[in-house]
RORO-716421 format. One record per atom (N, C-alpha, C): chain; z, x, y; atom name; residue in one letter. Coordinates in steps of 0.1 Angstrom, whole numbers. Layout:
BEGIN
pt chaine A | w Z | u X | v Y | atome CA | residu A
...
//
This chain:
BEGIN
pt chaine A | w 290 | u 246 | v 340 | atome N | residu M
pt chaine A | w 301 | u 255 | v 338 | atome CA | residu M
pt chaine A | w 298 | u 268 | v 345 | atome C | residu M
pt chaine A | w 308 | u 274 | v 351 | atome N | residu S
pt chaine A | w 307 | u 286 | v 358 | atome CA | residu S
pt chaine A | w 309 | u 298 | v 349 | atome C | residu S
pt chaine A | w 301 | u 308 | v 352 | atome N | residu H
pt chaine A | w 302 | u 321 | v 344 | atome CA | residu H
pt chaine A | w 303 | u 333 | v 353 | atome C | residu H
pt chaine A | w 309 | u 343 | v 348 | atome N | residu E
pt chaine A | w 311 | u 355 | v 355 | atome CA | residu E
pt chaine A | w 299 | u 364 | v 356 | atome C | residu E
pt chaine A | w 291 | u 364 | v 345 | atome N | residu T
pt chaine A | w 280 | u 373 | v 345 | atome CA | residu T
pt chaine A | w 266 | u 367 | v 343 | atome C | residu T
pt chaine A | w 266 | u 354 | v 343 | atome N | residu L
pt chaine A | w 253 | u 346 | v 341 | atome CA | residu L
pt chaine A | w 251 | u 336 | v 352 | atome C | residu L
pt chaine A | w 239 | u 334 | v 356 | atome N | residu L
pt chaine A | w 235 | u 322 | v 364 | atome CA | residu L
pt chaine A | w 227 | u 313 | v 354 | atome C | residu L
pt chaine A | w 230 | u 300 | v 354 | atome N | residu T
pt chaine A | w 223 | u 291 | v 346 | atome CA | residu T
pt chaine A | w 218 | u 279 | v 353 | atome C | residu T
pt chaine A | w 207 | u 273 | v 349 | atome N | residu E
pt chaine A | w 202 | u 261 | v 356 | atome CA | residu E
pt chaine A | w 192 | u 255 | v 346 | atome C | residu E
pt chaine A | w 193 | u 241 | v 344 | atome N | residu I
pt chaine A | w 184 | u 234 | v 336 | atome CA | residu I
pt chaine A | w 175 | u 227 | v 346 | atome C | residu I
pt chaine A | w 162 | u 229 | v 345 | atome N | residu K
pt chaine A | w 151 | u 223 | v 353 | atome CA | residu K
pt chaine A | w 139 | u 220 | v 344 | atome C | residu K
pt chaine A | w 135 | u 207 | v 345 | atome N | residu D
pt chaine A | w 124 | u 203 | v 337 | atome CA | residu D
pt chaine A | w 125 | u 207 | v 322 | atome C | residu D
pt chaine A | w 137 | u 205 | v 316 | atome N | residu R
pt chaine A | w 140 | u 207 | v 302 | atome CA | residu R
pt chaine A | w 141 | u 222 | v 298 | atome C | residu R
pt chaine A | w 140 | u 231 | v 308 | atome N | residu I
pt chaine A | w 141 | u 245 | v 306 | atome CA | residu I
pt chaine A | w 154 | u 250 | v 311 | atome C | residu I
pt chaine A | w 161 | u 257 | v 302 | atome N | residu L
pt chaine A | w 174 | u 263 | v 306 | atome CA | residu L
pt chaine A | w 170 | u 277 | v 311 | atome C | residu L
pt chaine A | w 173 | u 280 | v 323 | atome N | residu Y
pt chaine A | w 171 | u 294 | v 329 | atome CA | residu Y
pt chaine A | w 184 | u 301 | v 328 | atome C | residu Y
pt chaine A | w 184 | u 313 | v 322 | atome N | residu I
pt chaine A | w 196 | u 321 | v 321 | atome CA | residu I
pt chaine A | w 192 | u 334 | v 328 | atome C | residu I
pt chaine A | w 200 | u 337 | v 338 | atome N | residu I
pt chaine A | w 198 | u 350 | v 346 | atome CA | residu I
pt chaine A | w 210 | u 358 | v 343 | atome C | residu I
pt chaine A | w 208 | u 370 | v 337 | atome N | residu I
pt chaine A | w 219 | u 379 | v 336 | atome CA | residu I
pt chaine A | w 221 | u 385 | v 349 | atome C | residu I
pt chaine A | w 233 | u 383 | v 355 | atome N | residu N
pt chaine A | w 236 | u 385 | v 369 | atome CA | residu N
pt chaine A | w 246 | u 397 | v 371 | atome C | residu N
pt chaine A | w 241 | u 409 | v 367 | atome N | residu R
pt chaine A | w 249 | u 421 | v 369 | atome CA | residu R
pt chaine A | w 240 | u 431 | v 375 | atome C | residu R
pt chaine A | w 233 | u 427 | v 386 | atome N | residu E
pt chaine A | w 223 | u 436 | v 392 | atome CA | residu E
pt chaine A | w 228 | u 450 | v 396 | atome C | residu E
pt chaine A | w 240 | u 451 | v 400 | atome N | residu S
pt chaine A | w 245 | u 464 | v 404 | atome CA | residu S
pt chaine A | w 247 | u 473 | v 392 | atome C | residu S
pt chaine A | w 248 | u 468 | v 380 | atome N | residu K
pt chaine A | w 249 | u 475 | v 368 | atome CA | residu K
pt chaine A | w 236 | u 475 | v 360 | atome C | residu K
pt chaine A | w 225 | u 472 | v 367 | atome N | residu L
pt chaine A | w 212 | u 470 | v 360 | atome CA | residu L
pt chaine A | w 212 | u 460 | v 349 | atome C | residu L
pt chaine A | w 221 | u 450 | v 351 | atome N | residu N
pt chaine A | w 222 | u 439 | v 341 | atome CA | residu N
pt chaine A | w 227 | u 443 | v 327 | atome C | residu N
pt chaine A | w 233 | u 455 | v 327 | atome N | residu A
pt chaine A | w 238 | u 460 | v 314 | atome CA | residu A
pt chaine A | w 247 | u 450 | v 307 | atome C | residu A
pt chaine A | w 246 | u 450 | v 294 | atome N | residu L
pt chaine A | w 254 | u 441 | v 285 | atome CA | residu L
pt chaine A | w 268 | u 446 | v 284 | atome C | residu L
pt chaine A | w 277 | u 438 | v 287 | atome N | residu N
pt chaine A | w 291 | u 441 | v 284 | atome CA | residu N
pt chaine A | w 297 | u 430 | v 275 | atome C | residu N
pt chaine A | w 310 | u 431 | v 272 | atome N | residu K
pt chaine A | w 316 | u 422 | v 263 | atome CA | residu K
pt chaine A | w 316 | u 408 | v 268 | atome C | residu K
pt chaine A | w 318 | u 406 | v 281 | atome N | residu D
pt chaine A | w 318 | u 393 | v 288 | atome CA | residu D
pt chaine A | w 304 | u 387 | v 287 | atome C | residu D
pt chaine A | w 294 | u 395 | v 290 | atome N | residu T
pt chaine A | w 280 | u 390 | v 290 | atome CA | residu T
pt chaine A | w 276 | u 385 | v 277 | atome C | residu T
pt chaine A | w 279 | u 393 | v 266 | atome N | residu L
pt chaine A | w 276 | u 389 | v 253 | atome CA | residu L
pt chaine A | w 283 | u 376 | v 249 | atome C | residu L
pt chaine A | w 296 | u 374 | v 253 | atome N | residu A
pt chaine A | w 303 | u 362 | v 250 | atome CA | residu A
pt chaine A | w 297 | u 350 | v 257 | atome C | residu A
pt chaine A | w 294 | u 352 | v 270 | atome N | residu E
pt chaine A | w 288 | u 341 | v 278 | atome CA | residu E
pt chaine A | w 274 | u 337 | v 273 | atome C | residu E
pt chaine A | w 266 | u 347 | v 269 | atome N | residu L
pt chaine A | w 253 | u 344 | v 263 | atome CA | residu L
pt chaine A | w 255 | u 336 | v 250 | atome C | residu L
pt chaine A | w 264 | u 340 | v 242 | atome N | residu H
pt chaine A | w 267 | u 332 | v 229 | atome CA | residu H
pt chaine A | w 270 | u 318 | v 233 | atome C | residu H
pt chaine A | w 279 | u 316 | v 242 | atome N | residu E
pt chaine A | w 284 | u 303 | v 246 | atome CA | residu E
pt chaine A | w 273 | u 294 | v 252 | atome C | residu E
pt chaine A | w 265 | u 299 | v 261 | atome N | residu V
pt chaine A | w 255 | u 292 | v 267 | atome CA | residu V
pt chaine A | w 244 | u 288 | v 258 | atome C | residu V
pt chaine A | w 240 | u 297 | v 249 | atome N | residu I
pt chaine A | w 229 | u 295 | v 240 | atome CA | residu I
pt chaine A | w 233 | u 285 | v 229 | atome C | residu I
pt chaine A | w 246 | u 286 | v 224 | atome N | residu T
pt chaine A | w 251 | u 277 | v 214 | atome CA | residu T
pt chaine A | w 251 | u 263 | v 220 | atome C | residu T
pt chaine A | w 256 | u 261 | v 233 | atome N | residu E
pt chaine A | w 256 | u 248 | v 239 | atome CA | residu E
pt chaine A | w 242 | u 243 | v 241 | atome C | residu E
pt chaine A | w 232 | u 251 | v 244 | atome N | residu A
pt chaine A | w 218 | u 247 | v 246 | atome CA | residu A
pt chaine A | w 212 | u 242 | v 233 | atome C | residu A
pt chaine A | w 216 | u 248 | v 222 | atome N | residu E
pt chaine A | w 211 | u 244 | v 209 | atome CA | residu E
pt chaine A | w 213 | u 229 | v 206 | atome C | residu E
pt chaine A | w 224 | u 223 | v 210 | atome N | residu S
pt chaine A | w 227 | u 209 | v 207 | atome CA | residu S
pt chaine A | w 225 | u 200 | v 220 | atome C | residu S
pt chaine A | w 221 | u 206 | v 231 | atome N | residu N
pt chaine A | w 218 | u 198 | v 243 | atome CA | residu N
pt chaine A | w 204 | u 193 | v 243 | atome C | residu N
pt chaine A | w 203 | u 179 | v 242 | atome N | residu T
pt chaine A | w 189 | u 173 | v 241 | atome CA | residu T
pt chaine A | w 182 | u 174 | v 255 | atome C | residu T
pt chaine A | w 189 | u 178 | v 265 | atome N | residu A
pt chaine A | w 182 | u 180 | v 278 | atome CA | residu A
pt chaine A | w 175 | u 193 | v 279 | atome C | residu A
pt chaine A | w 178 | u 202 | v 269 | atome N | residu V
pt chaine A | w 172 | u 215 | v 269 | atome CA | residu V
pt chaine A | w 161 | u 216 | v 258 | atome C | residu V
pt chaine A | w 148 | u 218 | v 263 | atome N | residu G
pt chaine A | w 137 | u 219 | v 253 | atome CA | residu G
pt chaine A | w 134 | u 234 | v 250 | atome C | residu G
pt chaine A | w 138 | u 243 | v 259 | atome N | residu G
pt chaine A | w 135 | u 257 | v 257 | atome CA | residu G
pt chaine A | w 143 | u 265 | v 267 | atome C | residu G
pt chaine A | w 143 | u 278 | v 265 | atome N | residu I
pt chaine A | w 152 | u 287 | v 273 | atome CA | residu I
pt chaine A | w 143 | u 299 | v 278 | atome C | residu I
pt chaine A | w 146 | u 303 | v 290 | atome N | residu I
pt chaine A | w 140 | u 315 | v 296 | atome CA | residu I
pt chaine A | w 152 | u 324 | v 300 | atome C | residu I
pt chaine A | w 151 | u 336 | v 295 | atome N | residu I
pt chaine A | w 162 | u 346 | v 298 | atome CA | residu I
pt chaine A | w 155 | u 357 | v 307 | atome C | residu I
pt chaine A | w 162 | u 361 | v 318 | atome N | residu T
pt chaine A | w 157 | u 372 | v 326 | atome CA | residu T
pt chaine A | w 169 | u 379 | v 332 | atome C | residu T
pt chaine A | w 166 | u 390 | v 339 | atome N | residu G
pt chaine A | w 177 | u 397 | v 346 | atome CA | residu G
pt chaine A | w 176 | u 395 | v 361 | atome C | residu G
pt chaine A | w 187 | u 396 | v 368 | atome N | residu A
pt chaine A | w 187 | u 395 | v 383 | atome CA | residu A
pt chaine A | w 181 | u 407 | v 389 | atome C | residu A
pt chaine A | w 174 | u 405 | v 400 | atome N | residu G
pt chaine A | w 167 | u 416 | v 407 | atome CA | residu G
pt chaine A | w 154 | u 420 | v 401 | atome C | residu G
pt chaine A | w 148 | u 430 | v 406 | atome N | residu E
pt chaine A | w 135 | u 435 | v 401 | atome CA | residu E
pt chaine A | w 137 | u 448 | v 393 | atome C | residu E
pt chaine A | w 148 | u 455 | v 394 | atome N | residu K
pt chaine A | w 149 | u 468 | v 387 | atome CA | residu K
pt chaine A | w 151 | u 467 | v 372 | atome C | residu K
pt chaine A | w 158 | u 456 | v 367 | atome N | residu A
pt chaine A | w 161 | u 456 | v 353 | atome CA | residu A
pt chaine A | w 161 | u 442 | v 347 | atome C | residu A
pt chaine A | w 156 | u 440 | v 335 | atome N | residu F
pt chaine A | w 159 | u 429 | v 327 | atome CA | residu F
pt chaine A | w 173 | u 431 | v 322 | atome C | residu F
pt chaine A | w 175 | u 441 | v 313 | atome N | residu V
pt chaine A | w 188 | u 445 | v 308 | atome CA | residu V
pt chaine A | w 186 | u 460 | v 305 | atome C | residu V
pt chaine A | w 193 | u 468 | v 312 | atome N | residu A
pt chaine A | w 192 | u 483 | v 310 | atome CA | residu A
pt chaine A | w 202 | u 488 | v 299 | atome C | residu A
pt chaine A | w 203 | u 481 | v 288 | atome N | residu G
pt chaine A | w 211 | u 485 | v 277 | atome CA | residu G
pt chaine A | w 225 | u 480 | v 278 | atome C | residu G
pt chaine A | w 234 | u 487 | v 271 | atome N | residu A
pt chaine A | w 248 | u 484 | v 270 | atome CA | residu A
pt chaine A | w 255 | u 490 | v 282 | atome C | residu A
pt chaine A | w 266 | u 484 | v 286 | atome N | residu D
pt chaine A | w 274 | u 490 | v 297 | atome CA | residu D
pt chaine A | w 283 | u 501 | v 291 | atome C | residu D
pt chaine A | w 277 | u 513 | v 291 | atome N | residu I
pt chaine A | w 283 | u 525 | v 285 | atome CA | residu I
pt chaine A | w 297 | u 528 | v 291 | atome C | residu I
pt chaine A | w 298 | u 526 | v 304 | atome N | residu K
pt chaine A | w 311 | u 528 | v 311 | atome CA | residu K
pt chaine A | w 322 | u 520 | v 305 | atome C | residu K
pt chaine A | w 319 | u 507 | v 302 | atome N | residu E
pt chaine A | w 329 | u 498 | v 296 | atome CA | residu E
pt chaine A | w 332 | u 502 | v 282 | atome C | residu E
pt chaine A | w 322 | u 507 | v 274 | atome N | residu F
pt chaine A | w 324 | u 510 | v 260 | atome CA | residu F
pt chaine A | w 329 | u 524 | v 257 | atome C | residu F
pt chaine A | w 329 | u 532 | v 267 | atome N | residu S
pt chaine A | w 332 | u 546 | v 265 | atome CA | residu S
pt chaine A | w 347 | u 548 | v 260 | atome C | residu S
pt chaine A | w 356 | u 539 | v 263 | atome N | residu S
pt chaine A | w 369 | u 540 | v 259 | atome CA | residu S
pt chaine A | w 371 | u 534 | v 245 | atome C | residu S
pt chaine A | w 361 | u 528 | v 239 | atome N | residu Y
pt chaine A | w 362 | u 522 | v 226 | atome CA | residu Y
pt chaine A | w 363 | u 533 | v 215 | atome C | residu Y
pt chaine A | w 370 | u 530 | v 204 | atome N | residu S
pt chaine A | w 370 | u 538 | v 192 | atome CA | residu S
pt chaine A | w 357 | u 536 | v 185 | atome C | residu S
pt chaine A | w 353 | u 544 | v 176 | atome N | residu V
pt chaine A | w 341 | u 542 | v 168 | atome CA | residu V
pt chaine A | w 341 | u 529 | v 161 | atome C | residu V
pt chaine A | w 353 | u 525 | v 155 | atome N | residu E
pt chaine A | w 354 | u 512 | v 148 | atome CA | residu E
pt chaine A | w 352 | u 501 | v 158 | atome C | residu E
pt chaine A | w 358 | u 501 | v 170 | atome N | residu E
pt chaine A | w 356 | u 491 | v 180 | atome CA | residu E
pt chaine A | w 341 | u 490 | v 184 | atome C | residu E
pt chaine A | w 335 | u 501 | v 186 | atome N | residu G
pt chaine A | w 321 | u 501 | v 190 | atome CA | residu G
pt chaine A | w 312 | u 495 | v 179 | atome C | residu G
pt chaine A | w 314 | u 498 | v 166 | atome N | residu I
pt chaine A | w 307 | u 492 | v 155 | atome CA | residu I
pt chaine A | w 309 | u 477 | v 154 | atome C | residu I
pt chaine A | w 322 | u 473 | v 156 | atome N | residu S
pt chaine A | w 325 | u 459 | v 156 | atome CA | residu S
pt chaine A | w 318 | u 451 | v 167 | atome C | residu S
pt chaine A | w 318 | u 457 | v 179 | atome N | residu L
pt chaine A | w 312 | u 450 | v 190 | atome CA | residu L
pt chaine A | w 297 | u 449 | v 188 | atome C | residu L
pt chaine A | w 291 | u 460 | v 183 | atome N | residu A
pt chaine A | w 276 | u 460 | v 180 | atome CA | residu A
pt chaine A | w 273 | u 449 | v 170 | atome C | residu A
pt chaine A | w 280 | u 448 | v 159 | atome N | residu K
pt chaine A | w 278 | u 438 | v 149 | atome CA | residu K
pt chaine A | w 280 | u 424 | v 154 | atome C | residu K
pt chaine A | w 290 | u 422 | v 162 | atome N | residu E
pt chaine A | w 293 | u 409 | v 168 | atome CA | residu E
pt chaine A | w 282 | u 405 | v 177 | atome C | residu E
pt chaine A | w 277 | u 414 | v 186 | atome N | residu G
pt chaine A | w 266 | u 411 | v 195 | atome CA | residu G
pt chaine A | w 253 | u 408 | v 187 | atome C | residu G
pt chaine A | w 251 | u 415 | v 177 | atome N | residu Q
pt chaine A | w 239 | u 412 | v 168 | atome CA | residu Q
pt chaine A | w 240 | u 398 | v 162 | atome C | residu Q
pt chaine A | w 251 | u 395 | v 157 | atome N | residu T
pt chaine A | w 253 | u 382 | v 150 | atome CA | residu T
pt chaine A | w 253 | u 370 | v 160 | atome C | residu T
pt chaine A | w 262 | u 372 | v 170 | atome N | residu K
pt chaine A | w 265 | u 361 | v 180 | atome CA | residu K
pt chaine A | w 254 | u 359 | v 190 | atome C | residu K
pt chaine A | w 246 | u 369 | v 193 | atome N | residu V
pt chaine A | w 236 | u 367 | v 203 | atome CA | residu V
pt chaine A | w 222 | u 369 | v 198 | atome C | residu V
pt chaine A | w 219 | u 381 | v 193 | atome N | residu F
pt chaine A | w 205 | u 384 | v 189 | atome CA | residu F
pt chaine A | w 201 | u 375 | v 177 | atome C | residu F
pt chaine A | w 209 | u 374 | v 167 | atome N | residu D
pt chaine A | w 205 | u 366 | v 155 | atome CA | residu D
pt chaine A | w 205 | u 351 | v 159 | atome C | residu D
pt chaine A | w 214 | u 347 | v 168 | atome N | residu L
pt chaine A | w 215 | u 333 | v 173 | atome CA | residu L
pt chaine A | w 202 | u 330 | v 179 | atome C | residu L
pt chaine A | w 197 | u 338 | v 189 | atome N | residu I
pt chaine A | w 185 | u 336 | v 196 | atome CA | residu I
pt chaine A | w 173 | u 335 | v 186 | atome C | residu I
pt chaine A | w 172 | u 345 | v 177 | atome N | residu Q
pt chaine A | w 161 | u 346 | v 168 | atome CA | residu Q
pt chaine A | w 160 | u 334 | v 159 | atome C | residu Q
pt chaine A | w 171 | u 328 | v 155 | atome N | residu N
pt chaine A | w 171 | u 317 | v 146 | atome CA | residu N
pt chaine A | w 172 | u 303 | v 153 | atome C | residu N
pt chaine A | w 172 | u 303 | v 166 | atome N | residu L
pt chaine A | w 174 | u 291 | v 174 | atome CA | residu L
pt chaine A | w 162 | u 281 | v 171 | atome C | residu L
pt chaine A | w 165 | u 269 | v 171 | atome N | residu G
pt chaine A | w 154 | u 259 | v 168 | atome CA | residu G
pt chaine A | w 146 | u 255 | v 180 | atome C | residu G
pt chaine A | w 149 | u 261 | v 192 | atome N | residu K
pt chaine A | w 142 | u 259 | v 204 | atome CA | residu K
pt chaine A | w 136 | u 272 | v 208 | atome C | residu K
pt chaine A | w 124 | u 272 | v 215 | atome N | residu P
pt chaine A | w 118 | u 284 | v 219 | atome CA | residu P
pt chaine A | w 126 | u 292 | v 230 | atome C | residu P
pt chaine A | w 127 | u 305 | v 229 | atome N | residu V
pt chaine A | w 134 | u 313 | v 238 | atome CA | residu V
pt chaine A | w 124 | u 324 | v 243 | atome C | residu V
pt chaine A | w 122 | u 325 | v 256 | atome N | residu I
pt chaine A | w 113 | u 334 | v 262 | atome CA | residu I
pt chaine A | w 121 | u 344 | v 270 | atome C | residu I
pt chaine A | w 117 | u 357 | v 268 | atome N | residu A
pt chaine A | w 123 | u 368 | v 276 | atome CA | residu A
pt chaine A | w 113 | u 371 | v 287 | atome C | residu A
pt chaine A | w 117 | u 369 | v 300 | atome N | residu A
pt chaine A | w 109 | u 373 | v 311 | atome CA | residu A
pt chaine A | w 114 | u 387 | v 316 | atome C | residu A
pt chaine A | w 107 | u 397 | v 311 | atome N | residu V
pt chaine A | w 111 | u 411 | v 312 | atome CA | residu V
pt chaine A | w 106 | u 416 | v 326 | atome C | residu V
pt chaine A | w 116 | u 419 | v 334 | atome N | residu N
pt chaine A | w 113 | u 425 | v 347 | atome CA | residu N
pt chaine A | w 120 | u 438 | v 348 | atome C | residu N
pt chaine A | w 113 | u 449 | v 350 | atome N | residu G
pt chaine A | w 120 | u 462 | v 351 | atome CA | residu G
pt chaine A | w 124 | u 468 | v 338 | atome C | residu G
pt chaine A | w 135 | u 475 | v 337 | atome N | residu F
pt chaine A | w 140 | u 481 | v 325 | atome CA | residu F
pt chaine A | w 145 | u 472 | v 315 | atome C | residu F
pt chaine A | w 140 | u 474 | v 302 | atome N | residu A
pt chaine A | w 145 | u 467 | v 290 | atome CA | residu A
pt chaine A | w 148 | u 478 | v 281 | atome C | residu A
pt chaine A | w 160 | u 484 | v 281 | atome N | residu L
pt chaine A | w 163 | u 496 | v 273 | atome CA | residu L
pt chaine A | w 174 | u 493 | v 263 | atome C | residu L
pt chaine A | w 173 | u 500 | v 252 | atome N | residu G
pt chaine A | w 184 | u 498 | v 242 | atome CA | residu G
pt chaine A | w 187 | u 484 | v 238 | atome C | residu G
pt chaine A | w 199 | u 479 | v 241 | atome N | residu G
pt chaine A | w 203 | u 466 | v 238 | atome CA | residu G
pt chaine A | w 195 | u 455 | v 246 | atome C | residu G
pt chaine A | w 190 | u 459 | v 257 | atome N | residu G
pt chaine A | w 181 | u 450 | v 265 | atome CA | residu G
pt chaine A | w 168 | u 448 | v 258 | atome C | residu G
pt chaine A | w 162 | u 458 | v 252 | atome N | residu L
pt chaine A | w 150 | u 457 | v 245 | atome CA | residu L
pt chaine A | w 153 | u 448 | v 232 | atome C | residu L
pt chaine A | w 164 | u 451 | v 226 | atome N | residu E
pt chaine A | w 168 | u 443 | v 214 | atome CA | residu E
pt chaine A | w 170 | u 428 | v 218 | atome C | residu E
pt chaine A | w 175 | u 425 | v 230 | atome N | residu L
pt chaine A | w 176 | u 412 | v 234 | atome CA | residu L
pt chaine A | w 162 | u 406 | v 236 | atome C | residu L
pt chaine A | w 153 | u 413 | v 242 | atome N | residu A
pt chaine A | w 140 | u 408 | v 244 | atome CA | residu A
pt chaine A | w 133 | u 406 | v 231 | atome C | residu A
pt chaine A | w 135 | u 415 | v 221 | atome N | residu L
pt chaine A | w 128 | u 414 | v 208 | atome CA | residu L
pt chaine A | w 134 | u 402 | v 200 | atome C | residu L
pt chaine A | w 146 | u 398 | v 203 | atome N | residu S
pt chaine A | w 152 | u 387 | v 196 | atome CA | residu S
pt chaine A | w 146 | u 373 | v 200 | atome C | residu S
pt chaine A | w 140 | u 373 | v 212 | atome N | residu C
pt chaine A | w 134 | u 361 | v 218 | atome CA | residu C
pt chaine A | w 121 | u 359 | v 210 | atome C | residu C
pt chaine A | w 116 | u 346 | v 210 | atome N | residu H
pt chaine A | w 104 | u 342 | v 203 | atome CA | residu H
pt chaine A | w 92 | u 347 | v 211 | atome C | residu H
pt chaine A | w 92 | u 347 | v 224 | atome N | residu I
pt chaine A | w 81 | u 351 | v 232 | atome CA | residu I
pt chaine A | w 86 | u 361 | v 243 | atome C | residu I
pt chaine A | w 78 | u 371 | v 245 | atome N | residu R
pt chaine A | w 82 | u 381 | v 256 | atome CA | residu R
pt chaine A | w 71 | u 381 | v 266 | atome C | residu R
pt chaine A | w 74 | u 380 | v 279 | atome N | residu V
pt chaine A | w 64 | u 382 | v 289 | atome CA | residu V
pt chaine A | w 70 | u 393 | v 298 | atome C | residu V
pt chaine A | w 62 | u 403 | v 300 | atome N | residu A
pt chaine A | w 66 | u 415 | v 308 | atome CA | residu A
pt chaine A | w 59 | u 416 | v 321 | atome C | residu A
pt chaine A | w 66 | u 419 | v 332 | atome N | residu S
pt chaine A | w 59 | u 422 | v 345 | atome CA | residu S
pt chaine A | w 52 | u 435 | v 344 | atome C | residu S
pt chaine A | w 43 | u 438 | v 353 | atome N | residu E
pt chaine A | w 36 | u 451 | v 353 | atome CA | residu E
pt chaine A | w 45 | u 463 | v 355 | atome C | residu E
pt chaine A | w 57 | u 460 | v 360 | atome N | residu T
pt chaine A | w 67 | u 471 | v 363 | atome CA | residu T
pt chaine A | w 77 | u 473 | v 351 | atome C | residu T
pt chaine A | w 75 | u 465 | v 341 | atome N | residu A
pt chaine A | w 85 | u 466 | v 330 | atome CA | residu A
pt chaine A | w 84 | u 479 | v 323 | atome C | residu A
pt chaine A | w 96 | u 484 | v 319 | atome N | residu K
pt chaine A | w 97 | u 497 | v 312 | atome CA | residu K
pt chaine A | w 105 | u 494 | v 299 | atome C | residu K
pt chaine A | w 99 | u 495 | v 287 | atome N | residu L
pt chaine A | w 106 | u 492 | v 275 | atome CA | residu L
pt chaine A | w 109 | u 505 | v 267 | atome C | residu L
pt chaine A | w 121 | u 505 | v 261 | atome N | residu G
pt chaine A | w 124 | u 517 | v 253 | atome CA | residu G
pt chaine A | w 137 | u 517 | v 246 | atome C | residu G
pt chaine A | w 138 | u 526 | v 237 | atome N | residu L
pt chaine A | w 151 | u 527 | v 229 | atome CA | residu L
pt chaine A | w 155 | u 542 | v 231 | atome C | residu L
pt chaine A | w 161 | u 545 | v 242 | atome N | residu P
pt chaine A | w 165 | u 559 | v 245 | atome CA | residu P
pt chaine A | w 175 | u 564 | v 235 | atome C | residu P
pt chaine A | w 183 | u 556 | v 228 | atome N | residu E
pt chaine A | w 193 | u 560 | v 219 | atome CA | residu E
pt chaine A | w 187 | u 568 | v 207 | atome C | residu E
pt chaine A | w 174 | u 565 | v 204 | atome N | residu V
pt chaine A | w 168 | u 572 | v 192 | atome CA | residu V
pt chaine A | w 164 | u 586 | v 195 | atome C | residu V
pt chaine A | w 165 | u 590 | v 208 | atome N | residu S
pt chaine A | w 162 | u 604 | v 211 | atome CA | residu S
pt chaine A | w 173 | u 613 | v 208 | atome C | residu S
//
C-alpha cells in the first residue's frame, strides 16, 4: 500500500517504517499519525511481520515533534483531541503491541518524537541523536 508520509518495507520478517517528511524534520502531522496507526495495526495481524523498526528519513531527525505549522490553526479543543487520539491510536498501540517495536533514533527526537521513541519496546540511538521535551520549558 502506498502512503503519503511513510515508506514501508518488509524484509526478513521485519517491517521497516520510515517517517518520510525529511523537509519538515519528520514532524508528526495528522496524516502521519493516521498512517502509522494503519500500518502498525495491519502489522499486528500480519504473520509475515515478526517485528518493526521505526526511523526517520535523513540524518537530521528521527521525529522533531509535532508539525506546529499544521496545528497552529487548531482550536484548543481540536489540539487536545488530536493529542489524545495520537496517544491512543499510535503510542498506546505501539506500547501494547504483541510484536517487538524498535525505534532507530537518528538526529532529533523532540516532543512527540521522543514520545514515539519511548512508546517503542527498544530504543537504539545514533551518536548524533538529540533527545528532549522542549515543551516543558
